C-alpha positions in Angstrom: 67.2 19.9 -93.9 63.3 20.4 -95.0 61.0 17.9 -95.8 61.5 18.7 -100.0 65.4 18.5 -99.8 65.1 15.3 -97.4 62.9 13.8 -100.1 65.3 14.4 -102.9 68.4 12.6 -101.1 65.8 9.7 -99.9 64.7 9.2 -103.6 68.5 10.0 -105.4 69.8 7.0 -103.4 66.8 4.8 -103.7 66.9 5.5 -107.6 71.0 4.6 -106.9 70.2 1.6 -105.4 67.5 0.6 -107.7 70.0 0.9 -111.0 72.7 -1.1 -109.2 69.9 -3.7 -108.1 68.9 -3.7 -111.7 72.3 -3.8 -113.4 73.7 -6.7 -110.8 70.6 -8.2 -111.3 70.6 -8.8 -115.2 74.7 -9.2 -115.5 73.7 -12.3 -113.0 71.4 -14.0 -115.3 72.6 -17.0 -116.7 72.2 -15.7 -120.3 73.7 -12.6 -120.1 76.8 -14.0 -118.3 77.0 -16.6 -120.8 76.7 -13.9 -123.4 79.8 -11.3 -121.3 81.7 -14.5 -121.0 81.5 -13.9 -117.2 80.9 -17.3 -114.5 79.3 -17.2 -111.5 82.6 -17.8 -109.4 84.3 -15.1 -111.4 81.6 -12.4 -110.5 81.2 -14.1 -106.7 85.1 -13.6 -106.4 84.7 -10.0 -107.2 82.2 -9.0 -104.6 79.7 -8.8 -107.5 77.1 -10.8 -105.6 77.7 -8.7 -102.1 77.2 -5.6 -103.7 73.6 -6.9 -105.7 72.5 -8.1 -102.0 73.6 -5.0 -100.0 72.3 -2.6 -102.5 68.6 -4.2 -102.5 69.1 -4.3 -98.6 69.6 -0.3 -98.8 66.4 -0.3 -101.3 64.3 -1.9 -99.0 65.2 0.4 -96.3 64.4 3.5 -98.2 61.5 2.5 -99.8 60.2 1.9 -96.2 61.6 5.4 -95.3 60.1 6.6 -98.4 56.5 5.6 -97.5 56.7 6.7 -93.9 57.6 10.2 -95.4 54.5 10.1 -97.7 52.3 8.4 -95.5 49.7 11.1 -94.9 49.7 11.7 -98.8 49.0 7.9 -99.6 46.3 7.8 -96.9 44.6 11.0 -98.2 44.9 9.6 -101.9 43.6 6.3 -101.0 40.4 7.9 -99.3 39.9 10.1 -102.4 40.2 7.2 -104.8 38.2 5.1 -102.6 35.2 7.8 -102.6 35.4 8.1 -106.4 36.3 11.9 -106.4 
């Protein structure tokens, strides 16, 4: 797989995991869950916290992979910015 396709796959799953973490995180908020008529015990019983937690771990892993894949670009851009170009 070439680098562009690998970046696409990594970024797609990174975006997907972010979406899952964001939505589950908002629903877990006390005010939002009360408005939706959900309680913590119910959310925990359906594995909601498991999905939220593991999506977060997957997202952390994918961010690290993303940074590794873009490390040369990050270093190059940092040099350009620090030189004031």
